N, C-alpha and C positions, 0 to 999 in steps of 0.2 A: 786241435786247439793250440798247438805250438805256433801255428801260422798267425795267431792273434798277437803274439808277444811283440813283434816289431811295431805294430800299430798302437798297442797300448803304451809302449815306450815313447813313441813319437807324440801321441796325444798328451802324455804326462809332461814331456819336456816342453812342448809348445805352450801348454797351459801355464807352466812355471815362467816361461819367457814372457808371455803376454802380461802376467801379473807383475813381473819384475821390471821389464823394459818398456811396456806399453807400446806406443806407436813406433818406438825404435827397435822393435823385435826383428824387423827385416834387415837391420844394419849388420847383422852377423850372428845373432843368437839362434835364429831359425835355421841358418845354414849349418851351424854346429849340431843342432838337434837332428837334422836330416841325416847328417853323416854318422852320428851315433846310432840312429835307428837303422841305418844301412848296415853298420857293423854288426848290430844285433841280428838282423835278418840273415847276414852271411854266416854268422856263428851258428844260429839255429839250423840253417840249411846244411851246413857242413857236418855237424855232429848228428843230426837226425836222419839225413839222407846220404851222407858220405859223398857230397858233391866235390868235384875237383875245383881247385882255385882257378885254373886256367879258364874253365867254362864260365865261372862267375865273373871273372874279369872281362871276358869277351862280351858277355851280355851287357854289363854296365857300360863298357866302351861303345858298343853299338847304340845303346840307348842315348848316350850323350851325343853321339854323332848324328842321331836322327833329329836333334833339335838345332843343328847348325844353321839351317835357313832362318829359323825364328830368331836366332842370335844376331845374324846379319841384319835382319829387318829391324830389330831393336836398335842396333847401332845407327841405321839410317833414320829411324824415327827420332833418335836423339839429335842427329844433325838437322833434320827438317824442323824440329822445334826451335833450334837456335837461328837458323837462316830465315825461317818464316817470320820470326819475331823481329830480328834486326832489319830485315828488308822492309818492314812496315806492313806486311800482308795481314798478320794477325791483329796488330793495332788498328788497321783500317776496318777489319771485320768487327772488332769490338766497338769502334767509334760509331759506325753506322748502326750496329745492332742495338746500342743503347738508345738511339733515337727512335728505332722502329718498334722495339719490343717493350710493351708496358709492364711495369713491375708486377701487377696483379696477375697477369697471365704468363709470366716469364717461365715458370717451371713447366707448365703444360706445353708452352710454345717450344721450349728447348727440346722436350721429348719428341714432339711431332717433327720438328726440323731434323733432328738426328735420325729419326726413323725414316724419313724420306731420303736423306742422303745415303744412309746405310743400305736402304732397299735398292737404290739405284746403282751403288758401287759394290755392294756385297761384302763389305769389310767393316766390322765394328772397330778394329784397330785403327784404320785410316780415318774413320769418322771421328773417333775420340781425339786422335792426334792433331786433327785440323780444326774442324768446326767446334769440337768439344772444348779445345783449349780457349777458343774465342768466347764461347758461352760461359766458361768459368770466370773470365774477366768481367763479362757483363753482369753475371749474377753477383759477384763480389761487389761491384759498383752499386748494385741495388740493395746490398746489405743482407743477402741470403747466406745461410750457413753453408759451409763447404759440403757437408754431407748431403743436404737437399739438392744442391746444384749437381754434384757428381752423380747422385742417384737418378735424377731426371735425364741426364746425358746418357748414362749407361743403359737405362731402361729403353730409350729410343734407339740407341745404337744396336742393341742386341735383338730388339724386335725386328728391325730391318734386316739385320744379318741373318736371322733365322728364316725369314720368308723370301729372301732374295735368291733367284736362280743363279746369280753370280757368286754366291757364297760357297767357299770351299767346304765348310762344315755341313751345309745343306746338301751339297752334291755328294759328300762322303757318306752321310747318313742314308741317303737314298740308294747309293750304289752298293754299299756293303750289306744292305738288307734285301736287295733285289727288287726295289720299288722304282717305278718310273718317276723321274724328277718332279714333274708337275702334278702327278698324282700325290706324291709326298707333300708338296707345298699346299695343295688344296685341302688335304686332310688335316694339316696343321692349323688351318684357319679356325677349326672348331674349338681348339684350346687356346690358341695364341691371341686371336682378336678379342674374345671376352676378357682375358687377363690384361691385355693392353688397355682396354677401355676402363677397367677397374683402376688401373694404375693412373691413367690420365685423370680420372675423377678425383682421386686422392690428391694429385698435384694441383688440380684446379681449386679444390676446396682449401688446400693449404695456402695457395697463393692469395686467395680472396680473403682469408681470415687471418693470415700471419701479419704480425706487426713488424713490418720491415723498417728498420731504422736508418737505412743507408741511402735514402733518396738524395741527400745532399752530396753524396760521393759522385753522382753521375756527372754533374757539371765540373767538379774538380778533376775527375778522371779524364774527361774530354779535353779540358784545358791542358792537363799534363801530357796527354798524347799528342796534341797539336804542337806543344813546345818542343817535344823530343823527336817526333817523327814527322816526315812529310806524309800527310794523309791524302790519298787520292783513290777514287773508284777504279782508276786504271790498274791499280795494284791487284785488284780482284781477278784480273786476267789469268794470273798464275793458278789459283785454285780451280778456275773454270777449265783451263787446259789440263790440269791434273785429273779433274773429274771425267773429261773426255777420254783421256788415256785409260782410266780405269774402266769406263763404260765399254771401251773397245777390247777389254780383257787382256791388256798388256800385263806381263809378269809384274808382281808386286815390287820386286827389287828394282826393276827397270823404272817403274813409275816413280818410286820414291827417290831414286837417284836423279832422275830428270827434274823432279820437283825441287830437289835441293839445288841443282845446277841453275834452274831458272831463278830461284830465290837469290842465289849468289850474284847473278848478273844484275838483277833488279836492285839489290843492296848497293852494289858498286856504282850503279848509275844514279839512283834516287837518294840513297842514304849515305853517301860517301863520307861526309864529315863525321857521322856517327861511327862508321867503321874505323876511321882513323883514330877517333878518341878511344875506342876499344883496344886498339893496338898499342896505345900509350905513346904514339909518335906525335911530335909537335909540328914537324915540317910537312907531314903527309907524304904523298907520292906513291909510286907503284909498290914499293916495299911495304909501306904501311898498310896499303889495301890488302896485299897478300897475307901479311901477318894477322891483320884484324879478322879476315874471313876464315882463316885457318883456325883461329882461336874460337870463333863462333861455332864452327863445325864440331870441334873436338872437346872444347873446354867450357869452363864456367864464364858467364857473361853477366856483369852487373851494369845496369843502365840507370843513371840518376835522372829522375823525372820531376823531382820536387814534391812528389806525393808518396809518402812512405808505403802505403798499401799498394800503389801502382808499381813501385820499385820491386816489390815481391812478385807481382804478377808478370812483369816483363823480364824478370831474371830467368836465364836459361842455363842448362848444365851441359848441353851438347852430348857427344858420345860418351864422355867420361861419366855423365850422370846415369847412364844405363848399366855401368859395370856392376853395382851391387845387385841389380836385377839379374844380370847374366850369371853372376856368382851363385845366386839362389837357384836359378834354373838348373845349373850344372849339378848342384847338390840334390835337387829334387829328382832329376833324372837318374842320379846315382841310386837313390832310394827305390825308384820305380824299376830300375834294371835289376837290383838285388832281389826284389819281390818276384819279378818275372823269372829270373834264373833259378831261384830256389823252389818255384812252384807254389809259393805261399798264397799268392793272389788267386791262382786257379783253384786252390783248395777251398778258400773261403767262398768263391763264387759258386762252386758246386753245392756247398751247404745251403746257399740261398734258394736253390731250386726245390728244396724239400718243402718250402712253405707255399709253393704255388698251387692254387686250386682253380679259381675262376678267372675271368678277365681282369677284375679289379686287382686281385693279388698278383697276377702275372705282370700287369702294367706297373704296379707298385714295386715289384721286385726288379723290373727293368730300370725304372727310374732310380730306385735306391742303389742299384749296382752302378749305374752311370755316375751318380753323385759320389759314391764310394771310390770309384776309379779316379775321379777328378781329384779327390783328396789324396789318394794313395800314390797315383802316378804323376800328378801335377801337369797333366796334358789332356786337353779336351779331345784331340784327335784319337789318342790312344783309348780314351774313355768311350768314345763312340764305337770304335772298332771292337773293343773287348766286350762291351755290353751287347752289341749286335751279334757277334759270333757266338757268345754264350747262350743266347736265348733264341737264335734263329730256328734251330731244329724244334724247340719246344713250341713256338708259335705255329710252325707248320704241322706238327703232330697233333696239336689240339684244334686245328682248323681255323686259326685266326689269320687274317690277311697280313701280308708283309708291311703294308702301310701303317698298321698299328704298331709294329715293332719300330719302324723308322721314326715315327712321331714320338714314341716313348723315349727313344734314345736321344733325340734332340731336346725334348722337354727336360730330360735329366742331366744331359751332358753339356750342351752348348751354352745354355743360359746360366747354369750354376757355376761354370768355370771361373767367372769373374768374381765370385764370392769367396773363393779360397785364396788366402793370402799368399801361399807359396805356389799356386798354379801359375802357368805362364800368362794367362789372361789377367788374373788378379794382380800379378806383379806388374804387368805392363800398364794397365789402366791406372793403378795407384801411382806409379812413377810419372806417367805422362800428365795426369791431372794434378799431381801434388797432393793427393788426398789418400790417407791410409785406408786400406781395404775395410778394416773394422769400423771406420768412420762412415763410409758411404753404404755399407752393407744394409743397415736398417731401412734405407730409403730406396733400395733397388726392388721395389714392390713387384715389378714384372718378373724379375729373375727368380725370386723364391716362391712366387705364387704359381708360376707355370707348372712345376712338377706336381703341386697339389691339385691344380685344375685338371691335369692329365689323369690323375687317379680318380677324381670325382666324376669326370666325364665317362671314364670306363665303368665305374660303379653304377652309374645311371644307365649304361648300355646305349648311350647316344652314338649312333653311327658305328656301332661295333657289330660287324658282320662276320659270319663264318664262311669259309670256303667250302667247296663240295666234298673235301676229304675229311669231314668231321670224324672224331673218334669219341 
């Protein structure tokens, strides 16, 4: 029971932070809460198990080091947000999107569009950082609330990510459970497709019945974009080339870096006066171009369009805007490392196995463990690996197929990671979209219905088969 103390401390502190700071919780209060909970975990582990400080420090250090690729990707996403905006790529997508997507079907259309893109490229992060940002602009122009827009984007992005053979989480869940990749994907259809259809139905009904008051913003936004940026369909060549690189399975860091480089070249050719104005230079020239693009990549960029709402939309923060997120990731990884080093996470997981009886309780325990790991370790990859390794022998001993384990891990880990404010996914998506996690959470229907659907399907016994080694 001592293993519960760090979690209780964290929950209490986070609850107080949310009550006091609201949406500003992630500006620093959550980070302090995680470090305090980490200290409590270390103290409990030291006095109850006599653990050496060197071992604890090494585990925490290794845990932080494991998230280094994610931190680099976050910095690149910050740069791509700035360069794609100033180069006119995102404004062009917004401009034509407002003409093509009717307000009544905007929510369902954004989900379907993000689902298709994410399915093709296998990355919810890239989908949200590119087409998702554009859809946020279109939705705001039509007058939709931020929570509804972000919810529809995230729903589609994580549906595609979950079913894509190019997705790293999909490959990870299949591999650690010993399930063939396409067997795993086909088996997920039984829970994923019905849940996505329910979510689309909700978005469709909401779009048809919602009193959207921002129709007049569309023409105002379009005029503001045309005054500020050079809008051209040729600018869409950059996202097309980016999609091709992703489809060819180039490394994420390479793709993002090249996407930034292409956007920089486009900005210097097409939007040069805007780049010079950002640099603050009156005369222009090569030095002004260099200074302007460097600022776009690393710092805050404010662009005056003549439309206050549009000014907020085209404002970018660059790499510097990702630093609070990186700060929180480091603190979250510190907490996860402390829990792992002290064995407190493993202690609690063993307790969960006591309540496992039939298929429904086994799936519910797996899903609950994956969700718990998302909260405790702040990392979806670690959540998939921990929940799979914990229950793998139990599934085999009780005669259940490995594909049931892999599907349960994905239903509990991949889609719920974005709902946890201090998880790497929740942090990234809230930062990129500019919408607090707790603001979009109620509208991510697919993400919190998926675990429930997985349990219901198991309780009904639909496609739940036993292997030959039944016990």
